Each structure stands twice: as structure tokens, then as C-alpha cells.
C-alpha positions as CSV (number, residue, x, y, z in Angstrom):
1,X,7.3,4.5,-12.4
2,X,4.8,2.8,-10.0
3,X,5.4,1.0,-6.7
4,X,3.2,-2.1,-6.5
5,X,2.2,-3.7,-3.2
6,X,0.5,-7.1,-3.7
7,X,-1.3,-8.9,-0.8
8,X,-2.0,-12.6,-0.5
9,X,-5.6,-13.1,-1.5
10,X,-6.4,-14.8,1.8
11,X,-5.1,-11.7,3.7
12,X,-7.1,-9.2,1.8
13,X,-10.4,-10.1,3.6
14,X,-8.7,-9.7,7.0
15,X,-7.2,-6.3,6.4
16,X,-8.5,-2.9,5.2
17,X,-6.6,-2.6,2.0
18,X,-8.4,0.6,1.0
19,X,-7.5,2.2,4.4
20,X,-3.9,1.2,4.0
21,X,-3.8,2.6,0.5
22,X,-5.4,5.9,1.7
23,X,-2.8,6.2,4.5
24,X,0.1,5.4,2.2
25,X,-1.0,8.0,-0.3
26,X,-1.4,10.6,2.4
27,X,2.0,10.0,4.0
28,X,3.8,9.7,0.7
29,X,2.1,12.7,-0.9
30,X,1.5,10.5,-3.9
31,X,-1.4,9.3,-6.0
32,X,-2.4,5.7,-6.3
33,X,-5.1,3.2,-6.6
34,X,-6.4,-0.2,-5.4
35,X,-7.1,-3.0,-7.9
36,X,-8.2,-6.3,-6.5
37,X,-5.5,-7.3,-4.0
38,X,-2.9,-4.8,-5.2
39,X,-2.1,-1.2,-4.2
40,X,-0.3,0.9,-6.8
41,X,1.5,4.1,-5.6
42,X,2.9,6.6,-8.0
43,X,6.7,6.8,-8.1
44,X,9.6,4.7,-6.8
45,X,8.4,4.5,-3.2
46,X,9.8,1.0,-2.3
47,X,11.9,2.0,0.7
48,X,9.4,4.4,2.1
49,X,6.5,2.0,1.6
50,X,8.4,-0.8,3.4
51,X,9.0,1.4,6.4
52,X,5.4,2.7,6.5
53,X,3.9,-0.8,6.2
54,X,5.9,-1.9,9.2
55,X,4.7,1.2,11.1
56,X,1.1,0.5,10.2
57,X,1.3,-2.9,11.9
58,X,3.6,-5.1,10.1
59,X,1.3,-5.7,7.1
């Protein structure tokens, strides 16, 4: 299972998607990758990702 976080293409230029992915992977102790405007995190991390994105600035 993979948790997918998709960003609006107009928002990707204004945010550090690679930095967000790195921080999510670190805090979740999970692997993952960035493809275009999508972050994929290994495992069913939906609830934890939601909480962390809010903590990271309401992305």
C-alpha cells in the first residue's frame, strides 16, 4: 500500500515539495519518492500524513 499526496500544479512552484517529502519520510520512518507534483509514501499513512502536513504549515 502507498499513500499518495498530490499537490495542485500551481502550488508546486511555491513550495518545497522535496523538502516536505524528506520531512514526511523522516517523521514517518517510511520510504517514499517524489514524482512531478506527487509525493508517494510507503504504507497506509493517511491519518499521520494529514496531521504532519498541518504541522508543517498547513500545506
